C-alpha positions in Angstrom: -39.2 -31.2 -30.9 -38.4 -33.1 -27.9 -40.3 -36.4 -26.6 -41.8 -35.9 -23.2 -41.5 -38.7 -20.8 -42.4 -38.6 -17.1 -40.5 -40.7 -14.6 -41.8 -44.2 -14.4 -43.5 -44.3 -17.6 -43.5 -47.6 -19.4 -44.4 -47.8 -23.2 -42.7 -48.1 -26.6 -41.4 -44.8 -28.2 -41.8 -44.9 -32.2 -38.7 -44.0 -33.9 -38.4 -43.3 -37.6 -34.8 -43.1 -39.1 -34.5 -41.2 -42.3 -31.0 -40.6 -44.1 -31.1 -37.6 -46.6 -34.9 -37.4 -46.5 -35.7 -41.0 -47.3 -36.6 -43.7 -44.9 -34.4 -46.4 -43.9 -34.5 -49.8 -45.8 -34.2 -52.4 -43.1 -33.4 -54.9 -45.8 -29.9 -53.2 -46.0 -29.3 -52.9 -42.4 -27.7 -55.6 -39.9 -28.3 -53.5 -36.6 -29.4 -50.3 -35.0 -28.0 -49.3 -31.8 -30.3 -46.8 -29.8 -28.5 -45.2 -26.8 -30.5 -43.1 -24.4 -28.3 -41.0 -22.1 -25.0 -42.4 -20.9 -26.2 -45.9 -20.0 -29.0 -47.2 -21.7 -28.5 -49.2 -24.8 -30.9 -51.2 -26.8 -30.4 -52.8 -30.2 -32.4 -54.0 -33.3 -33.0 -56.7 -33.7 -33.4 -57.9 -30.3 -34.7 -55.4 -27.8 -36.4 -53.0 -30.2 -39.2 -54.0 -32.7 -39.6 -53.0 -36.1 -43.0 -52.3 -37.8 -43.0 -52.9 -41.6 -46.6 -51.3 -41.9 -45.2 -48.0 -40.9 -41.4 -48.1 -41.0 -41.2 -47.3 -37.3 -38.8 -48.7 -34.7 -40.7 -49.2 -31.6 -38.2 -48.5 -28.5 -39.6 -50.0 -25.4 -38.9 -48.2 -22.0 -39.6 -49.8 -18.7 -40.5 -48.0 -15.4 -37.4 -48.9 -13.9 -35.5 -47.3 -16.8 -37.6 -44.1 -17.0 -37.2 -43.7 -13.1 -33.3 -43.5 -13.7 -33.7 -40.5 -16.0 -32.8 -37.3 -14.5 -35.8 -35.3 -13.0 -37.0 -32.2 -14.7 -34.2 -32.4 -17.1 -33.5 -34.4 -20.5 -31.9 -37.1 -22.0 -30.4 -37.6 -25.5 -31.2 -40.2 -28.1 -28.5 -41.1 -30.2 -28.7 -43.7 -33.1 -26.1 -45.8 -35.1 -26.9 -48.0 -38.2 -24.7 -50.6 -39.2 -25.4 -51.7 -42.7 -25.1 -55.1 -44.1 -22.2 -53.9 -46.3 -20.3 -53.1 -43.0 -20.8 -49.4 -43.1 -21.9 -47.7 -39.7 -23.5 -44.2 -39.9 -24.8 -42.4 -37.0 -27.9 -40.2 -37.3 -26.8 -36.6 -37.2 -29.7 -35.1 -35.5 -30.0 -36.4 -31.8 -33.5 -36.3 -30.2 -34.0 -35.5 -26.8 -36.6 -36.9 -24.4 -37.7 -34.2 -21.8 -38.2 -35.8 -18.5 -40.5 -34.8 -15.9 -40.5 -35.6 -12.2 -42.9 -38.2 -10.6 -43.9 -37.9 -6.9 -44.5 -41.4 -6.7 -41.5 -43.7 -7.4 -43.4 -47.0 -7.0 -43.2 -49.3 -9.8 -46.7 -50.3 -10.6 
């Protein structure tokens, strides 16, 4: 099911990463790359926070980032995980962000 975003929204999108039905063990992970559309790239650790309480990555989006998404369209979220062992595995099922147009394009 696609995530719905309106241009100009600013909040963190919760992301749970699973491999073969099991949640990702971040103790085995060196880096996670989140790519939204063709240009927006964020990394954990660094840009993205991780909650050990519920095993969720919180992918922050700013107003200027969501204003750049194409109106009344969608953008894909691609995720790749680099493990401490050096192995890199991409999440096979990419999610989509459905993007609704905003009447006002003023940053609040």
